[in-house]
PASEBA-1860 file (N, C-alpha, C; in nm, 3 decimals):
! residues 236
1> MSRTIVVT> -2.827/8.112/0.242/-2.831/8.128/0.098/-2.963/8.073/0.045 ~ -3.031/8.150/-0.038/-3.159/8.105/-0.091/-3.138/7.996/-0.195 ~ -3.237/7.910/-0.206/-3.233/7.802/-0.302/-3.337/7.826/-0.410 ~ -3.327/7.750/-0.518/-3.428/7.754/-0.624/-3.513/7.629/-0.614 ~ -3.644/7.649/-0.598/-3.740/7.541/-0.579/-3.840/7.545/-0.694 ~ -3.868/7.431/-0.754/-3.971/7.421/-0.859/-4.083/7.333/-0.807 ~ -4.205/7.385/-0.811/-4.323/7.310/-0.765/-4.421/7.302/-0.882 ~ -4.441/7.184/-0.935/-4.541/7.170/-1.041/-4.680/7.163/-0.979
9> GGATGIGR> -4.779/7.211/-1.052/-4.914/7.218/-0.995/-4.916/7.303/-0.870 ~ -4.846/7.415/-0.873/-4.824/7.495/-0.753/-4.924/7.606/-0.727 ~ -5.032/7.613/-0.804/-5.122/7.726/-0.790/-5.226/7.709/-0.681 ~ -5.259/7.585/-0.646/-5.366/7.561/-0.549/-5.327/7.446/-0.455 ~ -5.404/7.432/-0.348/-5.396/7.316/-0.261/-5.258/7.288/-0.205 ~ -5.216/7.162/-0.212/-5.089/7.120/-0.157/-4.973/7.190/-0.226 ~ -4.982/7.208/-0.357/-4.875/7.276/-0.430/-4.856/7.418/-0.382 ~ -4.965/7.489/-0.364/-4.955/7.627/-0.315/-4.897/7.630/-0.173
17> ATAERFRA> -4.944/7.542/-0.086/-4.894/7.539/0.051/-4.744/7.507/0.054 ~ -4.701/7.420/-0.036/-4.559/7.385/-0.044/-4.477/7.504/-0.091 ~ -4.524/7.571/-0.195/-4.454/7.690/-0.243/-4.446/7.796/-0.134 ~ -4.554/7.813/-0.060/-4.556/7.912/0.048/-4.457/7.876/0.158 ~ -4.444/7.746/0.187/-4.351/7.703/0.292/-4.207/7.733/0.253 ~ -4.171/7.710/0.129/-4.035/7.739/0.085/-4.011/7.890/0.073 ~ -4.113/7.964/0.033/-4.098/8.109/0.025/-4.073/8.168/0.164 ~ -4.128/8.106/0.267/-4.105/8.154/0.403/-3.958/8.145/0.443
25> DGDEVVIT> -3.883/8.058/0.377/-3.739/8.047/0.400/-3.660/8.149/0.319 ~ -3.728/8.221/0.233/-3.659/8.315/0.144/-3.611/8.252/0.016 ~ -3.656/8.130/-0.013/-3.615/8.062/-0.136/-3.682/8.124/-0.258 ~ -3.614/8.112/-0.372/-3.673/8.149/-0.499/-3.760/8.031/-0.545 ~ -3.888/8.057/-0.566/-3.981/7.949/-0.597/-4.045/7.972/-0.734 ~ -4.042/7.868/-0.816/-4.111/7.868/-0.945/-4.227/7.771/-0.935 ~ -4.347/7.818/-0.964/-4.464/7.732/-0.964/-4.516/7.718/-1.107 ~ -4.567/7.600/-1.138/-4.623/7.577/-1.270/-4.769/7.533/-1.257
33> GRREDVLA> -4.840/7.543/-1.367/-4.979/7.501/-1.372/-5.035/7.527/-1.510 ~ -5.155/7.477/-1.534/-5.217/7.492/-1.666/-5.308/7.614/-1.675 ~ -5.362/7.659/-1.560/-5.458/7.770/-1.561/-5.386/7.901/-1.536 ~ -5.369/7.978/-1.643/-5.286/8.098/-1.636/-5.335/8.198/-1.532 ~ -5.467/8.219/-1.524/-5.519/8.319/-1.432/-5.496/8.279/-1.286 ~ -5.524/8.153/-1.254/-5.504/8.105/-1.116/-5.356/8.106/-1.081 ~ -5.273/8.066/-1.175/-5.129/8.063/-1.153/-5.075/8.203/-1.128 ~ -5.118/8.299/-1.207/-5.069/8.436/-1.192/-5.108/8.495/-1.056
41> KTAADLGA> -5.229/8.467/-1.010/-5.271/8.519/-0.880/-5.189/8.460/-0.767 ~ -5.168/8.328/-0.771/-5.089/8.264/-0.665/-4.946/8.315/-0.667 ~ -4.889/8.327/-0.784/-4.751/8.377/-0.794/-4.740/8.517/-0.735 ~ -4.838/8.603/-0.763/-4.836/8.738/-0.708/-4.854/8.736/-0.556 ~ -4.944/8.651/-0.508/-4.968/8.642/-0.365/-4.844/8.597/-0.288 ~ -4.770/8.503/-0.344/-4.658/8.443/-0.273/-4.524/8.508/-0.305 ~ -4.519/8.590/-0.407/-4.391/8.642/-0.451/-4.308/8.537/-0.521 ~ -4.379/8.446/-0.590/-4.313/8.339/-0.665/-4.316/8.374/-0.814
49> RGVVCDAT> -4.252/8.293/-0.894/-4.258/8.307/-1.039/-4.350/8.200/-1.094 ~ -4.446/8.238/-1.175/-4.539/8.143/-1.233/-4.507/8.117/-1.378 ~ -4.508/7.989/-1.416/-4.483/7.950/-1.555/-4.594/7.854/-1.598 ~ -4.669/7.891/-1.699/-4.774/7.804/-1.749/-4.710/7.683/-1.813 ~ -4.747/7.565/-1.766/-4.689/7.441/-1.820/-4.780/7.325/-1.787 ~ -4.816/7.249/-1.888/-4.884/7.120/-1.871/-4.774/7.015/-1.863 ~ -4.755/6.957/-1.746/-4.643/6.866/-1.724/-4.656/6.734/-1.798 ~ -4.770/6.710/-1.863/-4.784/6.589/-1.944/-4.743/6.612/-2.089
57> DPAQVQRL> -4.709/6.735/-2.124/-4.675/6.772/-2.261/-4.524/6.789/-2.273 ~ -4.455/6.700/-2.344/-4.309/6.710/-2.353/-4.259/6.845/-2.403 ~ -4.326/6.904/-2.501/-4.282/7.032/-2.556/-4.291/7.142/-2.450 ~ -4.400/7.141/-2.371/-4.414/7.244/-2.268/-4.312/7.223/-2.156 ~ -4.283/7.099/-2.123/-4.182/7.073/-2.020/-4.044/7.117/-2.069 ~ -4.015/7.096/-2.196/-3.888/7.142/-2.252/-3.877/7.294/-2.247 ~ -3.988/7.363/-2.278/-3.986/7.509/-2.270/-3.967/7.556/-2.126 ~ -4.032/7.488/-2.033/-4.013/7.521/-1.892/-3.866/7.508/-1.855
65> AAGLPERI> -3.804/7.396/-1.890/-3.664/7.373/-1.855/-3.573/7.478/-1.916 ~ -3.603/7.519/-2.039/-3.518/7.616/-2.107/-3.518/7.752/-2.036 ~ -3.624/7.782/-1.964/-3.634/7.911/-1.897/-3.594/7.911/-1.751 ~ -3.543/7.797/-1.702/-3.505/7.785/-1.562/-3.354/7.795/-1.544 ~ -3.309/7.827/-1.424/-3.165/7.836/-1.399/-3.095/7.702/-1.417 ~ -2.964/7.708/-1.435/-2.886/7.586/-1.450/-2.880/7.506/-1.321 ~ -2.898/7.575/-1.207/-2.899/7.507/-1.077/-3.041/7.510/-1.021 ~ -3.094/7.392/-0.996/-3.224/7.379/-0.929/-3.201/7.292/-0.807
73> DVLVNNAG> -3.236/7.343/-0.692/-3.207/7.270/-0.569/-3.311/7.162/-0.539 ~ -3.438/7.197/-0.554/-3.545/7.105/-0.516/-3.654/7.107/-0.623 ~ -3.698/6.988/-0.661/-3.813/6.972/-0.751/-3.923/6.901/-0.675 ~ -4.043/6.959/-0.677/-4.160/6.895/-0.616/-4.258/6.863/-0.728 ~ -4.272/6.735/-0.758/-4.366/6.689/-0.861/-4.505/6.674/-0.798 ~ -4.577/6.784/-0.793/-4.708/6.786/-0.729/-4.823/6.777/-0.830 ~ -4.798/6.809/-0.956/-4.904/6.809/-1.056/-4.969/6.671/-1.066 ~ -5.101/6.671/-1.079/-5.172/6.544/-1.094/-5.311/6.554/-1.034
81> GNTDFGRG> -5.368/6.439/-1.001/-5.504/6.434/-0.948/-5.582/6.325/-1.017 ~ -5.695/6.289/-0.959/-5.776/6.182/-1.015/-5.856/6.234/-1.134 ~ -5.827/6.181/-1.251/-5.896/6.225/-1.372/-6.018/6.140/-1.404 ~ -6.041/6.033/-1.326/-6.148/5.938/-1.358/-6.253/5.934/-1.247 ~ -6.363/6.004/-1.270/-6.477/5.994/-1.180/-6.597/5.935/-1.253 ~ -6.570/5.866/-1.366/-6.678/5.814/-1.447/-6.729/5.678/-1.404 ~ -6.659/5.612/-1.311/-6.701/5.482/-1.259/-6.724/5.379/-1.370 ~ -6.642/5.390/-1.478/-6.646/5.286/-1.581/-6.752/5.304/-1.688
89> EGGLARLK> -6.830/5.415/-1.685/-6.932/5.432/-1.787/-6.868/5.463/-1.923 ~ -6.932/5.416/-2.031/-6.887/5.452/-2.163/-6.814/5.342/-2.238 ~ -6.805/5.224/-2.180/-6.745/5.113/-2.251/-6.594/5.111/-2.244 ~ -6.535/5.020/-2.322/-6.391/4.997/-2.315/-6.309/5.117/-2.363 ~ -6.360/5.187/-2.462/-6.285/5.303/-2.513/-6.274/5.411/-2.405 ~ -6.383/5.434/-2.335/-6.380/5.532/-2.226/-6.291/5.483/-2.111 ~ -6.298/5.354/-2.083/-6.214/5.297/-1.978/-6.066/5.316/-2.010 ~ -6.029/5.288/-2.133/-5.890/5.307/-2.175/-5.848/5.452/-2.162
97> ANWLANLE> -5.934/5.543/-2.206/-5.902/5.686/-2.198/-5.882/5.731/-2.054 ~ -5.967/5.681/-1.964/-5.955/5.719/-1.823/-5.824/5.669/-1.763 ~ -5.788/5.545/-1.794/-5.663/5.490/-1.741/-5.543/5.566/-1.795 ~ -5.541/5.594/-1.923/-5.429/5.668/-1.981/-5.420/5.809/-1.925 ~ -5.534/5.871/-1.901/-5.535/6.007/-1.846/-5.475/6.010/-1.706 ~ -5.509/5.912/-1.624/-5.452/5.908/-1.489/-5.304/5.876/-1.491 ~ -5.262/5.788/-1.579/-5.119/5.759/-1.590/-5.042/5.882/-1.636 ~ -5.097/5.956/-1.731/-5.031/6.077/-1.778/-5.024/6.183/-1.668
105> ANLLSAVL> -5.137/6.204/-1.600/-5.143/6.311/-1.500/-5.055/6.283/-1.380 ~ -5.049/6.158/-1.335/-4.986/6.127/-1.207/-4.851/6.059/-1.216 ~ -4.820/5.997/-1.329/-4.691/5.931/-1.345/-4.605/6.000/-1.450 ~ -4.656/6.010/-1.572/-4.575/6.065/-1.679/-4.541/6.212/-1.657 ~ -4.628/6.287/-1.590/-4.596/6.427/-1.559/-4.469/6.435/-1.475 ~ -4.457/6.346/-1.377/-4.338/6.343/-1.292/-4.217/6.290/-1.368 ~ -4.239/6.188/-1.452/-4.129/6.131/-1.530/-4.069/6.236/-1.622 ~ -4.153/6.308/-1.695/-4.104/6.408/-1.790/-4.032/6.522/-1.720
113> TTAALGPR> -4.091/6.573/-1.613/-4.031/6.686/-1.544/-3.899/6.647/-1.478 ~ -3.895/6.528/-1.419/-3.771/6.482/-1.356/-3.663/6.458/-1.460 ~ -3.699/6.402/-1.574/-3.601/6.380/-1.680/-3.543/6.512/-1.729 ~ -3.628/6.614/-1.739/-3.584/6.743/-1.790/-3.498/6.820/-1.690 ~ -3.532/6.809/-1.560/-3.465/6.892/-1.460/-3.369/6.814/-1.371 ~ -3.377/6.682/-1.374/-3.294/6.600/-1.287/-3.145/6.630/-1.292 ~ -3.087/6.649/-1.410/-2.943/6.676/-1.416/-2.902/6.805/-1.345 ~ -2.996/6.896/-1.320/-2.963/7.023/-1.255/-2.984/7.020/-1.104
121> LTTAVIHL> -3.044/6.913/-1.053/-3.082/6.909/-0.912/-2.959/6.895/-0.822 ~ -2.965/6.964/-0.707/-2.856/6.957/-0.610/-2.897/6.887/-0.481 ~ -3.029/6.881/-0.453/-3.069/6.839/-0.319/-3.174/6.729/-0.317 ~ -3.291/6.752/-0.376/-3.399/6.656/-0.359/-3.505/6.671/-0.467 ~ -3.570/6.559/-0.497/-3.694/6.559/-0.572/-3.796/6.486/-0.487 ~ -3.914/6.546/-0.474/-4.022/6.488/-0.396/-4.144/6.475/-0.487 ~ -4.202/6.356/-0.490/-4.318/6.329/-0.574/-4.441/6.316/-0.485 ~ -4.552/6.371/-0.530/-4.676/6.359/-0.453/-4.746/6.229/-0.489
129> GSIAGARG> -4.753/6.139/-0.391/-4.824/6.013/-0.408/-4.962/6.022/-0.348 ~ -5.010/5.910/-0.295/-5.143/5.905/-0.235/-5.159/5.777/-0.156 ~ -5.243/5.783/-0.055/-5.283/5.661/0.015/-5.343/5.561/-0.083 ~ -5.401/5.612/-0.192/-5.461/5.524/-0.293/-5.357/5.436/-0.361 ~ -5.230/5.476/-0.360/-5.126/5.396/-0.420/-5.101/5.266/-0.347 ~ -5.149/5.257/-0.222/-5.133/5.135/-0.144/-5.259/5.051/-0.138 ~ -5.375/5.114/-0.172/-5.498/5.036/-0.159/-5.608/5.079/-0.257 ~ -5.569/5.127/-0.373/-5.668/5.163/-0.475/-5.726/5.300/-0.452
137> PGSYGAAK> -5.822/5.341/-0.528/-5.901/5.264/-0.625/-5.859/5.287/-0.769 ~ -5.882/5.187/-0.851/-5.877/5.198/-0.996/-5.752/5.257/-1.055 ~ -5.770/5.331/-1.163/-5.658/5.382/-1.239/-5.578/5.486/-1.161 ~ -5.643/5.561/-1.074/-5.571/5.660/-0.993/-5.477/5.589/-0.896 ~ -5.527/5.490/-0.825/-5.442/5.415/-0.733/-5.329/5.345/-0.804 ~ -5.357/5.288/-0.920/-5.253/5.219/-0.997/-5.145/5.316/-1.041 ~ -5.184/5.436/-1.083/-5.085/5.535/-1.126/-4.997/5.578/-1.010 ~ -5.056/5.597/-0.891/-4.977/5.637/-0.775/-4.887/5.523/-0.727
145> AALATWNL> -4.933/5.399/-0.740/-4.848/5.284/-0.708/-4.729/5.277/-0.802 ~ -4.752/5.302/-0.930/-4.644/5.303/-1.028/-4.544/5.415/-0.997 ~ -4.595/5.529/-0.953/-4.508/5.640/-0.915/-4.412/5.599/-0.804 ~ -4.465/5.528/-0.704/-4.382/5.484/-0.591/-4.275/5.386/-0.636 ~ -4.308/5.297/-0.729/-4.209/5.201/-0.779/-4.103/5.271/-0.862 ~ -4.145/5.360/-0.950/-4.050/5.436/-1.033/-3.958/5.521/-0.947 ~ -4.006/5.570/-0.834/-3.924/5.650/-0.744/-3.796/5.577/-0.704 ~ -3.801/5.444/-0.695/-3.682/5.369/-0.660/-3.572/5.385/-0.765
153> DVAADLGP> -3.611/5.388/-0.891/-3.514/5.411/-0.998/-3.453/5.550/-0.988 ~ -3.538/5.648/-0.961/-3.490/5.786/-0.950/-3.392/5.799/-0.834 ~ -3.427/5.740/-0.720/-3.340/5.747/-0.602/-3.205/5.683/-0.631 ~ -3.205/5.569/-0.698/-3.079/5.501/-0.730/-2.996/5.581/-0.829 ~ -3.062/5.647/-0.923/-2.993/5.724/-1.025/-2.931/5.852/-0.968 ~ -3.005/5.921/-0.882/-2.959/6.051/-0.831/-2.876/6.039/-0.704 ~ -2.889/5.926/-0.634/-2.823/5.911/-0.506/-2.673/5.935/-0.504 ~ -2.597/5.884/-0.602/-2.453/5.906/-0.601/-2.412/6.054/-0.606
161> RGVTSNVV> -2.504/6.139/-0.652/-2.476/6.283/-0.654/-2.522/6.352/-0.526 ~ -2.575/6.274/-0.431/-2.623/6.333/-0.306/-2.762/6.390/-0.315 ~ -2.835/6.354/-0.422/-2.972/6.401/-0.441/-3.069/6.290/-0.400 ~ -3.164/6.323/-0.316/-3.261/6.224/-0.269/-3.389/6.229/-0.351 ~ -3.462/6.117/-0.348/-3.591/6.108/-0.417/-3.687/6.030/-0.332 ~ -3.799/6.091/-0.298/-3.898/6.029/-0.211/-4.039/6.064/-0.258 ~ -4.134/5.984/-0.211/-4.276/6.008/-0.236/-4.342/6.045/-0.104 ~ -4.421/6.152/-0.104/-4.506/6.186/0.009/-4.649/6.150/-0.029
169> APGFTADT> -4.710/6.063/0.050/-4.842/6.007/0.016/-4.947/6.054/0.116 ~ -5.025/6.156/0.082/-5.129/6.203/0.174/-5.248/6.107/0.181 ~ -5.319/6.112/0.292/-5.451/6.055/0.301/-5.552/6.166/0.276 ~ -5.668/6.159/0.342/-5.771/6.261/0.326/-5.716/6.396/0.372 ~ -5.713/6.491/0.279/-5.655/6.622/0.305/-5.754/6.730/0.264 ~ -5.782/6.820/0.356/-5.876/6.929/0.329/-5.812/7.037/0.242 ~ -5.895/7.127/0.193/-5.852/7.245/0.119/-5.777/7.210/-0.009 ~ -5.822/7.105/-0.076/-5.770/7.072/-0.209/-5.888/7.058/-0.304
177> EFFRGGLT> -5.856/7.046/-0.433/-5.960/7.032/-0.534/-5.986/6.886/-0.570 ~ -5.933/6.793/-0.490/-5.934/6.652/-0.527/-6.076/6.599/-0.550 ~ -6.168/6.631/-0.458/-6.303/6.575/-0.469/-6.395/6.658/-0.559 ~ -6.346/6.770/-0.608/-6.421/6.855/-0.701/-6.560/6.889/-0.647 ~ -6.569/6.913/-0.518/-6.695/6.949/-0.457/-6.792/6.834/-0.440 ~ -6.746/6.712/-0.465/-6.836/6.597/-0.460/-6.827/6.514/-0.334 ~ -6.759/6.564/-0.231/-6.744/6.488/-0.108/-6.870/6.502/-0.023 ~ -6.938/6.391/0.001/-7.060/6.395/0.082/-7.026/6.394/0.230
185> AERRAWLL> -7.121/6.433/0.313/-7.101/6.432/0.457/-7.074/6.291/0.507 ~ -7.140/6.193/0.448/-7.120/6.055/0.489/-6.980/6.006/0.454 ~ -6.933/6.040/0.335/-6.799/6.000/0.294/-6.693/6.069/0.381 ~ -6.713/6.194/0.410/-6.618/6.267/0.495/-6.612/6.203/0.634 ~ -6.728/6.169/0.690/-6.731/6.105/0.822/-6.657/5.973/0.820 ~ -6.673/5.895/0.712/-6.603/5.767/0.700/-6.453/5.787/0.692 ~ -6.409/5.886/0.616/-6.266/5.913/0.602/-6.204/5.956/0.735 ~ -6.277/6.037/0.812/-6.226/6.081/0.942/-6.221/5.965/1.041
193> EATMTKRE> -6.321/5.880/1.038/-6.326/5.767/1.130/-6.212/5.670/1.103 ~ -6.166/5.663/0.979/-6.058/5.572/0.943/-5.923/5.615/1.000 ~ -5.912/5.741/1.042/-5.785/5.790/1.096/-5.775/5.757/1.245 ~ -5.653/5.761/1.297/-5.631/5.747/1.441/-5.638/5.882/1.512 ~ -5.613/5.987/1.436/-5.613/6.123/1.495/-5.751/6.186/1.497 ~ -5.844/6.128/1.419/-5.981/6.177/1.409/-5.988/6.322/1.362 ~ -5.900/6.354/1.271/-5.907/6.485/1.206/-5.863/6.472/1.061 ~ -5.906/6.565/0.980/-5.864/6.565/0.841/-5.722/6.621/0.832
201> GTVADIAG> -5.647/6.573/0.736/-5.517/6.631/0.711/-5.529/6.771/0.653 ~ -5.424/6.847/0.663/-5.421/6.981/0.607/-5.310/6.990/0.503 ~ -5.323/7.088/0.417/-5.217/7.109/0.317/-5.086/7.143/0.386 ~ -5.092/7.206/0.503/-4.970/7.238/0.577/-4.901/7.112/0.627 ~ -4.979/7.008/0.662/-4.919/6.881/0.702/-4.831/6.826/0.590 ~ -4.884/6.828/0.471/-4.811/6.772/0.357/-4.693/6.860/0.319 ~ -4.715/6.990/0.317/-4.606/7.083/0.284/-4.491/7.071/0.383 ~ -4.524/7.051/0.511/-4.421/7.038/0.612/-4.336/6.914/0.591
209> TIHFLASD> -4.399/6.804/0.551/-4.324/6.681/0.525/-4.234/6.698/0.403 ~ -4.286/6.761/0.298/-4.205/6.788/0.180/-4.086/6.876/0.217 ~ -4.111/6.978/0.297/-4.005/7.069/0.339/-3.897/6.994/0.417 ~ -3.937/6.903/0.505/-3.840/6.823/0.580/-3.750/6.743/0.487 ~ -3.809/6.678/0.386/-3.730/6.595/0.295/-3.629/6.676/0.216 ~ -3.655/6.805/0.200/-3.563/6.892/0.127/-3.465/6.964/0.220 ~ -3.474/6.935/0.349/-3.389/7.004/0.448/-3.263/6.922/0.477 ~ -3.171/6.982/0.554/-3.050/6.910/0.595/-3.085/6.786/0.677
217> AGRHVTGQ> -3.195/6.792/0.753/-3.234/6.679/0.836/-3.279/6.559/0.754 ~ -3.315/6.582/0.628/-3.365/6.473/0.544/-3.264/6.418/0.446 ~ -3.136/6.449/0.464/-3.036/6.413/0.364/-3.011/6.264/0.351 ~ -3.048/6.184/0.452/-3.023/6.040/0.443/-3.153/5.961/0.428 ~ -3.259/6.030/0.389/-3.387/5.965/0.362/-3.407/5.965/0.211 ~ -3.409/5.849/0.150/-3.430/5.841/0.005/-3.490/5.706/-0.031 ~ -3.557/5.702/-0.145/-3.619/5.579/-0.193/-3.739/5.536/-0.110 ~ -3.802/5.630/-0.041/-3.909/5.597/0.053/-4.044/5.654/0.008
225> VLHVNGGA> -4.149/5.594/0.064/-4.284/5.651/0.057/-4.321/5.690/0.199 ~ -4.338/5.820/0.223/-4.376/5.870/0.354/-4.526/5.895/0.356 ~ -4.598/5.817/0.437/-4.743/5.829/0.444/-4.781/5.934/0.549 ~ -4.866/6.028/0.507/-4.913/6.135/0.595/-5.065/6.128/0.595 ~ -5.121/6.044/0.683/-5.263/6.016/0.673/-5.332/5.998/0.807 ~ -5.266/6.039/0.917/-5.329/6.028/1.048/-5.352/5.886/1.094 ~ -5.277/5.791/1.037/-5.294/5.651/1.076/-5.401/5.577/1.001 ~ -5.460/5.638/0.898/-5.562/5.568/0.819/-5.502/5.449/0.745
233> LTSR> -5.374/5.457/0.714/-5.300/5.344/0.658/-5.171/5.332/0.737 ~ -5.145/5.216/0.793/-5.024/5.197/0.872/-4.925/5.110/0.798 ~ -4.798/5.126/0.833/-4.693/5.044/0.774/-4.598/5.002/0.885 ~ -4.518/4.900/0.861/-4.424/4.855/0.963/-4.300/4.798/0.897
END
């Protein structure tokens, strides 16, 4: 039986790979994003449904929820990204704006979408975290750390209904828009050297982990942060 999957920020990168992985199962997939043209192309390519939605805007999230089925099996809160590449230029006002932007993009987007769709969930919600949530930097790392802490509340709230909540935290992952074309050869070499596998992660690596958490095999995994980073950050 096909399921209904919602992937925010599903037009590119990890979101697209995740939507594609669920579509391979024959699931009905809804992807959201802010860029209508990019969203429409991805939806057509994958046979998914695209809905324009800025997940930081309560009104747009409410409209998204109103147009979705009463039963949603899996929610993937993938929307987000580092909004601060200014390195602190512009004084305190700019600093405040950068911090608020990262909190909105990476934490509040997930909070709003989960609040709107959580009562309809049957299986799992998966939030996209980051290796930065465990070791910085700056407002982006802080927002991802807050996401991981808030996930504990979500897991406790949804758990009695049999719905799991987890964070998947990628390390350096290729084929995404994260670095906005600004990744130097030296920085890439450093990121690869930090791994134990000596390779960059792929969007398929992350999508596969998300897919596992939404599968029957992942039914007793909840309240966790699953790091997918080739050993660049270890836990015990």
